[in-house]
N, C-alpha and C positions, 0 to 999 in steps of 0.2 A: 867651877866658875872661872878659875884662873886660866883653864885651857882655852876658854872662849877668847880671851884677850891675847893670850901668848902665842899659841901655835896656829889657830885656824883663821884668824882675822888678818887680812892683808892690809896694806897701806891705803888702797883705794876705798875699801870699806870704811875704814876709820875716817878718811878724809870726807867721805859722803856723809857719815854720821855728824861730824863736826860742822860741815857745811849746812846741813839740814837744820841743826840746832841753831846756827847763827842766823839763818834766814827766818826761823821761827821767832827767835828773840827780837830780831829787827822788826819783823811784821807786827808783833804784839806790842812793842814799845814805840812804834812809829808815831802815835798820837801824843806821846809824852815828850818827844824830842822838840816839838815846835813850842814857841812861847805864846803864840796866838791861840785864842779859843777856837775850837772846831765846832761848827754848826752844820748839822746835816740839813739838806734841803727837805722841805715839807714832804715831798713824795717818798723820800727815803725813810723818814720817820714814820710815815703812814704804813709803808711796806714792812718795816720791822715790827710793827704791832702784830702782824699775822705770822711772823716767823716761828714762834713757839708752837702754835697750833698746826702749822704746816709741817714742822719737824715731827710733832707727835703723830700726825696722820701718816707720815711717810714710814714711821716705825711700826705703828699699830696696824695699818691697813693690811699688809701682807699676812699678818698673824690672824686676822679676822677671816679672811676669805680663802686661806690656804692651809693645808695640813700636810706636812712633809713633802712640800713641792707640788702638791696636787690641789685643785679647787675643791672646796667642800661640796659634797654631793648629797647631803642629807639635812633635813631641818631639825634633827635631834642633836644640835650643837649649841651648847650653852653660850658660846661667844656671840652668836647671832642675836639672841634675845637680850644679852647684856648690852650690845651695841644699840639696839632699839630703845632700851630703857635709858641709857645714857644720852642718846640723841634727843629722846623725848624730853628729858629733864632739861637739857641745854636749850632746846628751842622754846620750852615753856618759860624758862627764865629770860629768854631773849639776850643772853650774854651778860645779864646784870650781876654784879658782885658775887664772887666765889663760884661762878658758873663752871669753871673747869674742875674744881674740887668736887662740887656736887655731882658733876657728870661722872667722875671717876667713882665716887661713893655709890651712886645709884646703879651704875653698871656692875660694880662688884657685888652689890646687894642682890642682884638678879643672877649673876654668874655663879657665885659660890654655892647657893642651894641647888642649882641645877647640875653643877659639875660634881659636887661632893655628894649631894643627896641622891640624885638620879643617875649619876655616873655618865653624864653626857660629855 
């Protein structure tokens, strides 16, 4: 670990790391520097309500439709049925209370038996 900082790291790399750390700290504490209360516009508040599900979709979707960089080419894939079960639960609940948790639980309840039991 000592060799990383001693011999291999030049001044520009250290300056870059310190600069990036400074920008990160400044950006994350920017809202604390002002004495006025910050109020987001209504459109921004509404947009942020969809951020968690959008991020989850962006992470999960490639895993659902692809295997090792190629599209799924068979219906014997437990992920497809788990997605259908989870989506069915979510839309049946119409997003009411604990819909995301129930979606995950119902999807896993279908995925695990198919994946472990049938080897899909």
